[in-house]
N, C-alpha and C positions, 0 to 999 in steps of 0.2 A: 766532647763526645767520648763516651766510654767504649762503644762498639758500633760498627756499621758506619753509616754516613748520613748526611743531611739530605733533604729533598732537593732534587735538581729543578732548575727553572722549567725544563721541558715537562717534568711531572706535574708541577704546579699549573702550567699553562694547559695541559691536557686533562687536568683534574683527576689524575690517576689516584686510586684508593691506596695510598701508601702512608705509613705513619712512623714518626719517631716518638718513642715512649720513654718514660723515666724508669729508673731502676726498681722502684717499688712496684710499679705496674708490671714490669717484666717478671719480678719474683712472684707476684700474686698469680698471674696467669700461666707462667711457664716453669715455676720452681727453679731448679738448677739447670734446666735445659736452655740451650741457646735460642733466644726468641727470633733471631734474624731469619727472615724468609717465612716465618710462621704467620698465621692469620688471626686477627681479632675481629669480632663482630660487634657492630654498633646497631642495636635494634631501633628501628624507626628513624634512622639517621637522615634519609633523604625525604624530607617532608614536602618537597615540591610535587612529588608523585602522590596520588591518592588511590588507594591507601598508602601511607608512608612505607618506604622500602628499607629493609635491613641492608647494611653495607658491610662487606668484609674488607678490612684493610690489611695489607701486607706490611709487616714490621721491617723497616730498613735501617733503623738506628735506635740506640739506647743512650740516654744522657743521664748524668748524675742527678739525684734528687737535690732540690734547693729548699732552703728554709725561707718561708714567707711569714714575717711577723706582722703583716697587715699594715695599714696606714697609720703613721704616727701623728698624733694630735698635739698641737702646741697650745 
């Protein structure tokens, strides 16, 4: 964790709209500003509702980027 915190069990149980994002996403959406406490919008996220509903997530943490080289074939 670079900044902030992980989701709590109570947030998961209550399905609260909070998010932990990676550093690239933080830089893309918020530049050099601190993203903690800010909101990101996911268009059409809640597809159970018709029409699908946009959801705003509060950023509670930022993690480092990881490198994913995909699946290795043998």
